[in-house]
MIZALO-329498 format. One record per residue (C-alpha): residue number from 1; x, y, z; chain; residue in one letter. Coordinates in steps of 0.001 Angstrom, whole numbers, plus 500000, padded with zeros to 6 digits. Layout:
residues N
<i NUM; xx X; yy Y; zz Z; ch A; aa a> $
...
This chain:
residues 205
<i 1; xx 129605; yy 592506; zz 676779; ch A; aa m> $
<i 2; xx 129882; yy 591648; zz 672890; ch A; aa k> $
<i 3; xx 130855; yy 595222; zz 673195; ch A; aa n> $
<i 4; xx 133698; yy 595610; zz 675425; ch A; aa n> $
<i 5; xx 135483; yy 592413; zz 673166; ch A; aa r> $
<i 6; xx 134823; yy 593761; zz 670185; ch A; aa f> $
<i 7; xx 136606; yy 597492; zz 671355; ch A; aa c> $
<i 8; xx 139245; yy 595226; zz 673537; ch A; aa l> $
<i 9; xx 140377; yy 593869; zz 669509; ch A; aa t> $
<i 10; xx 139817; yy 596429; zz 667950; ch A; aa i> $
<i 11; xx 142134; yy 598048; zz 670743; ch A; aa g> $
<i 12; xx 144923; yy 595396; zz 670777; ch A; aa v> $
<i 13; xx 145534; yy 595316; zz 666876; ch A; aa l> $
<i 14; xx 145643; yy 599022; zz 667165; ch A; aa l> $
<i 15; xx 148614; yy 598746; zz 669667; ch A; aa t> $
<i 16; xx 149901; yy 596532; zz 667171; ch A; aa c> $
<i 17; xx 149472; yy 598250; zz 664373; ch A; aa f> $
<i 18; xx 151581; yy 601327; zz 665644; ch A; aa i> $
<i 19; xx 154543; yy 599122; zz 667510; ch A; aa v> $
<i 20; xx 154938; yy 597944; zz 663736; ch A; aa s> $
<i 21; xx 154682; yy 600909; zz 662462; ch A; aa i> $
<i 22; xx 157303; yy 602544; zz 664957; ch A; aa s> $
<i 23; xx 159767; yy 599685; zz 664267; ch A; aa w> $
<i 24; xx 159856; yy 599948; zz 660603; ch A; aa l> $
<i 25; xx 160185; yy 603247; zz 661493; ch A; aa g> $
<i 26; xx 163197; yy 602812; zz 662879; ch A; aa l> $
<i 27; xx 164858; yy 600634; zz 660984; ch A; aa e> $
<i 28; xx 164346; yy 602393; zz 658154; ch A; aa y> $
<i 29; xx 165797; yy 605405; zz 660284; ch A; aa y> $
<i 30; xx 168925; yy 603484; zz 660969; ch A; aa f> $
<i 31; xx 169077; yy 601481; zz 657829; ch A; aa n> $
<i 32; xx 172907; yy 602002; zz 656813; ch A; aa d> $
<i 33; xx 170637; yy 602640; zz 653018; ch A; aa d> $
<i 34; xx 169092; yy 605515; zz 654993; ch A; aa f> $
<i 35; xx 172703; yy 606533; zz 656221; ch A; aa v> $
<i 36; xx 174788; yy 606494; zz 653149; ch A; aa n> $
<i 37; xx 172336; yy 607978; zz 651404; ch A; aa s> $
<i 38; xx 172077; yy 611092; zz 653383; ch A; aa g> $
<i 39; xx 174824; yy 614033; zz 652585; ch A; aa d> $
<i 40; xx 178042; yy 613818; zz 654239; ch A; aa g> $
<i 41; xx 177945; yy 609904; zz 654941; ch A; aa f> $
<i 42; xx 180316; yy 607191; zz 653220; ch A; aa v> $
<i 43; xx 180284; yy 604386; zz 654038; ch A; aa l> $
<i 44; xx 184080; yy 602697; zz 654644; ch A; aa q> $
<i 45; xx 185332; yy 599698; zz 656197; ch A; aa e> $
<i 46; xx 188049; yy 600504; zz 659276; ch A; aa l> $
<i 47; xx 191060; yy 598722; zz 659922; ch A; aa i> $
<i 48; xx 191012; yy 597970; zz 663523; ch A; aa l> $
<i 49; xx 192330; yy 595740; zz 666317; ch A; aa e> $
<i 50; xx 188896; yy 593688; zz 666916; ch A; aa e> $
<i 51; xx 190771; yy 591187; zz 669270; ch A; aa y> $
<i 52; xx 189578; yy 591813; zz 672902; ch A; aa d> $
<i 53; xx 187959; yy 594936; zz 671628; ch A; aa l> $
<i 54; xx 187508; yy 597267; zz 674507; ch A; aa d> $
<i 55; xx 185345; yy 600359; zz 673062; ch A; aa d> $
<i 56; xx 185391; yy 602507; zz 669799; ch A; aa v> $
<i 57; xx 185551; yy 606516; zz 670639; ch A; aa a> $
<i 58; xx 187097; yy 609748; zz 668225; ch A; aa v> $
<i 59; xx 188875; yy 612278; zz 668973; ch A; aa v> $
<i 60; xx 190891; yy 615546; zz 667407; ch A; aa d> $
<i 61; xx 194605; yy 613768; zz 667886; ch A; aa a> $
<i 62; xx 196816; yy 615613; zz 666386; ch A; aa n> $
<i 63; xx 194312; yy 619073; zz 666473; ch A; aa g> $
<i 64; xx 193770; yy 619104; zz 662665; ch A; aa d> $
<i 65; xx 190230; yy 619498; zz 662898; ch A; aa n> $
<i 66; xx 188943; yy 616137; zz 661784; ch A; aa y> $
<i 67; xx 188082; yy 613129; zz 664211; ch A; aa i> $
<i 68; xx 189929; yy 610669; zz 664526; ch A; aa d> $
<i 69; xx 189431; yy 607260; zz 665694; ch A; aa i> $
<i 70; xx 190451; yy 605173; zz 668369; ch A; aa f> $
<i 71; xx 189984; yy 601955; zz 671058; ch A; aa t> $
<i 72; xx 191730; yy 601589; zz 674138; ch A; aa t> $
<i 73; xx 191825; yy 598138; zz 674147; ch A; aa n> $
<i 74; xx 192857; yy 596527; zz 677710; ch A; aa h> $
<i 75; xx 194584; yy 593006; zz 677176; ch A; aa s> $
<i 76; xx 194464; yy 593280; zz 672970; ch A; aa g> $
<i 77; xx 196608; yy 595643; zz 670522; ch A; aa d> $
<i 78; xx 195058; yy 599233; zz 670390; ch A; aa q> $
<i 79; xx 194784; yy 601394; zz 667423; ch A; aa s> $
<i 80; xx 194696; yy 605507; zz 666376; ch A; aa l> $
<i 81; xx 193814; yy 606011; zz 663533; ch A; aa i> $
<i 82; xx 194742; yy 609492; zz 662343; ch A; aa i> $
<i 83; xx 191689; yy 611422; zz 659999; ch A; aa n> $
<i 84; xx 193386; yy 613015; zz 656917; ch A; aa g> $
<i 85; xx 190692; yy 614920; zz 656126; ch A; aa g> $
<i 86; xx 190401; yy 612792; zz 652513; ch A; aa d> $
<i 87; xx 188117; yy 609633; zz 653797; ch A; aa l> $
<i 88; xx 191962; yy 608204; zz 653740; ch A; aa h> $
<i 89; xx 192520; yy 606980; zz 657541; ch A; aa f> $
<i 90; xx 196476; yy 606525; zz 658945; ch A; aa d> $
<i 91; xx 196595; yy 603560; zz 661941; ch A; aa a> $
<i 92; xx 199530; yy 605372; zz 663601; ch A; aa q> $
<i 93; xx 199031; yy 604242; zz 667110; ch A; aa f> $
<i 94; xx 202341; yy 602526; zz 667356; ch A; aa h> $
<i 95; xx 204626; yy 605609; zz 665118; ch A; aa e> $
<i 96; xx 202913; yy 608302; zz 667586; ch A; aa k> $
<i 97; xx 205048; yy 605904; zz 670866; ch A; aa g> $
<i 98; xx 201810; yy 604818; zz 672464; ch A; aa l> $
<i 99; xx 202689; yy 601623; zz 672683; ch A; aa s> $
<i 100; xx 201940; yy 599101; zz 676002; ch A; aa q> $
<i 101; xx 206005; yy 599125; zz 675994; ch A; aa s> $
<i 102; xx 207549; yy 601660; zz 674176; ch A; aa r> $
<i 103; xx 210969; yy 600134; zz 674249; ch A; aa g> $
<i 104; xx 208530; yy 597189; zz 673009; ch A; aa f> $
<i 105; xx 206146; yy 598950; zz 670383; ch A; aa p> $
<i 106; xx 203684; yy 596828; zz 668878; ch A; aa a> $
<i 107; xx 204284; yy 593752; zz 671624; ch A; aa v> $
<i 108; xx 200600; yy 593943; zz 672769; ch A; aa e> $
<i 109; xx 198612; yy 590242; zz 672678; ch A; aa d> $
<i 110; xx 197013; yy 590023; zz 669338; ch A; aa s> $
<i 111; xx 195251; yy 586420; zz 667544; ch A; aa l> $
<i 112; xx 197769; yy 587495; zz 663911; ch A; aa k> $
<i 113; xx 201513; yy 586810; zz 664362; ch A; aa e> $
<i 114; xx 203479; yy 589395; zz 662340; ch A; aa p> $
<i 115; xx 204975; yy 589401; zz 658903; ch A; aa k> $
<i 116; xx 207990; yy 587293; zz 658514; ch A; aa f> $
<i 117; xx 209602; yy 589635; zz 655951; ch A; aa n> $
<i 118; xx 212816; yy 588833; zz 656577; ch A; aa e> $
<i 119; xx 215544; yy 585779; zz 658520; ch A; aa p> $
<i 120; xx 215357; yy 586722; zz 661663; ch A; aa g> $
<i 121; xx 214458; yy 587074; zz 665510; ch A; aa l> $
<i 122; xx 210823; yy 587501; zz 665936; ch A; aa y> $
<i 123; xx 209247; yy 588318; zz 669508; ch A; aa i> $
<i 124; xx 205501; yy 588350; zz 669701; ch A; aa y> $
<i 125; xx 202288; yy 587945; zz 671253; ch A; aa r> $
<i 126; xx 199602; yy 585513; zz 670543; ch A; aa k> $
<i 127; xx 196482; yy 584565; zz 672025; ch A; aa e> $
<i 128; xx 197807; yy 585240; zz 675780; ch A; aa r> $
<i 129; xx 201288; yy 583709; zz 674902; ch A; aa w> $
<i 130; xx 204700; yy 585195; zz 673647; ch A; aa l> $
<i 131; xx 206682; yy 584276; zz 671063; ch A; aa y> $
<i 132; xx 210016; yy 583598; zz 670926; ch A; aa i> $
<i 133; xx 211243; yy 582615; zz 666941; ch A; aa q> $
<i 134; xx 214183; yy 582079; zz 664934; ch A; aa a> $
<i 135; xx 212729; yy 582514; zz 661262; ch A; aa y> $
<i 136; xx 215266; yy 580612; zz 658769; ch A; aa q> $
<i 137; xx 218324; yy 581435; zz 659824; ch A; aa l> $
<i 138; xx 221639; yy 579375; zz 657983; ch A; aa p> $
<i 139; xx 222144; yy 575832; zz 659724; ch A; aa s> $
<i 140; xx 224928; yy 576833; zz 660806; ch A; aa d> $
<i 141; xx 224002; yy 580177; zz 662697; ch A; aa d> $
<i 142; xx 222289; yy 580617; zz 666215; ch A; aa r> $
<i 143; xx 220531; yy 583099; zz 668323; ch A; aa i> $
<i 144; xx 220841; yy 582991; zz 672536; ch A; aa t> $
<i 145; xx 219377; yy 584805; zz 674970; ch A; aa g> $
<i 146; xx 217834; yy 585221; zz 678264; ch A; aa t> $
<i 147; xx 214589; yy 586629; zz 679201; ch A; aa v> $
<i 148; xx 213603; yy 588140; zz 682487; ch A; aa s> $
<i 149; xx 209500; yy 587375; zz 683250; ch A; aa i> $
<i 150; xx 208765; yy 588525; zz 687136; ch A; aa p> $
<i 151; xx 206556; yy 585795; zz 687660; ch A; aa w> $
<i 152; xx 206534; yy 581906; zz 687500; ch A; aa p> $
<i 153; xx 206271; yy 581010; zz 683184; ch A; aa v> $
<i 154; xx 205490; yy 577781; zz 681506; ch A; aa s> $
<i 155; xx 206714; yy 576689; zz 678300; ch A; aa i> $
<i 156; xx 204023; yy 575289; zz 675732; ch A; aa n> $
<i 157; xx 205534; yy 572024; zz 674978; ch A; aa k> $
<i 158; xx 202747; yy 571194; zz 671933; ch A; aa n> $
<i 159; xx 204192; yy 574901; zz 670346; ch A; aa l> $
<i 160; xx 207667; yy 575010; zz 671413; ch A; aa t> $
<i 161; xx 209335; yy 573522; zz 668721; ch A; aa e> $
<i 162; xx 211612; yy 570010; zz 670302; ch A; aa d> $
<i 163; xx 214865; yy 571419; zz 668922; ch A; aa g> $
<i 164; xx 214599; yy 574112; zz 671018; ch A; aa a> $
<i 165; xx 217250; yy 574230; zz 674081; ch A; aa n> $
<i 166; xx 215906; yy 576234; zz 676956; ch A; aa t> $
<i 167; xx 216840; yy 576076; zz 681024; ch A; aa k> $
<i 168; xx 214154; yy 578232; zz 683012; ch A; aa i> $
<i 169; xx 215421; yy 578971; zz 686665; ch A; aa v> $
<i 170; xx 212796; yy 580340; zz 688826; ch A; aa t> $
<i 171; xx 213399; yy 582556; zz 691858; ch A; aa e> $
<i 172; xx 211497; yy 584240; zz 694600; ch A; aa k> $
<i 173; xx 208856; yy 584277; zz 692796; ch A; aa g> $
<i 174; xx 210512; yy 585871; zz 689210; ch A; aa k> $
<i 175; xx 211362; yy 583385; zz 686201; ch A; aa s> $
<i 176; xx 214828; yy 583970; zz 683959; ch A; aa t> $
<i 177; xx 214797; yy 582063; zz 681007; ch A; aa v> $
<i 178; xx 217803; yy 580527; zz 678601; ch A; aa e> $
<i 179; xx 217005; yy 580242; zz 674941; ch A; aa f> $
<i 180; xx 219349; yy 579256; zz 672010; ch A; aa s> $
<i 181; xx 217699; yy 578513; zz 668543; ch A; aa l> $
<i 182; xx 218300; yy 577794; zz 665069; ch A; aa t> $
<i 183; xx 217073; yy 577900; zz 661667; ch A; aa q> $
<i 184; xx 213260; yy 577697; zz 662666; ch A; aa n> $
<i 185; xx 213085; yy 576773; zz 665776; ch A; aa e> $
<i 186; xx 211347; yy 578391; zz 668524; ch A; aa m> $
<i 187; xx 209974; yy 579327; zz 672417; ch A; aa l> $
<i 188; xx 206871; yy 579336; zz 673954; ch A; aa v> $
<i 189; xx 205929; yy 581440; zz 677378; ch A; aa l> $
<i 190; xx 202871; yy 581582; zz 679263; ch A; aa n> $
<i 191; xx 202654; yy 583284; zz 682686; ch A; aa g> $
<i 192; xx 201397; yy 581986; zz 686056; ch A; aa a> $
<i 193; xx 197647; yy 582449; zz 686273; ch A; aa g> $
<i 194; xx 197427; yy 582006; zz 682356; ch A; aa d> $
<i 195; xx 198435; yy 586339; zz 682535; ch A; aa m> $
<i 196; xx 198608; yy 588368; zz 678967; ch A; aa v> $
<i 197; xx 200673; yy 591275; zz 679721; ch A; aa e> $
<i 198; xx 204239; yy 589580; zz 680388; ch A; aa i> $
<i 199; xx 206331; yy 592539; zz 681663; ch A; aa p> $
<i 200; xx 209851; yy 591377; zz 680201; ch A; aa n> $
<i 201; xx 213460; yy 592047; zz 679965; ch A; aa s> $
<i 202; xx 215511; yy 590648; zz 676627; ch A; aa f> $
<i 203; xx 219290; yy 589557; zz 676186; ch A; aa v> $
<i 204; xx 220548; yy 588689; zz 673461; ch A; aa i> $
<i 205; xx 223858; yy 587535; zz 672069; ch A; aa d> $
């Protein structure tokens, strides 16, 4: 009986030792430092659209024998990063005409707003909302227009500036929004059912 207990104890200890050694070996093998020390491997941070990230894959998109990186985010902005062959990757998704809407490039949903570089009208999607925003317009300048959307929409009262003049007409499930913005006013819309991909058609004065 004692011999059986002794053998069982030795067996358990031996199994734990083998598992521990195997685990440490795998940790070492897949550790970034190990990969970095290998020939031909360089750790490099890549700029990917991470909002609603679906997957990351590789392809030689431009046939230059260098592997490029792309993502296929369904609702968020996608990525296509072209490998220049010199450890430099260049984001060219929208430049290649691959936007969800070719007539309205770079309007995919995102966690960030665009860079406001010049006065004008900025239209973008951020966190499931469609923004129509005037930026630094002269006090005597006003932008008016309409946006047509093929289903009912709502206005975010908390984000829409008080001075923004708006009118929504919904008929047969389709909405037409008339807006008039000046200076730094904005209109923020969301589709029924919290839909992200809001097809839209704009007419600006």
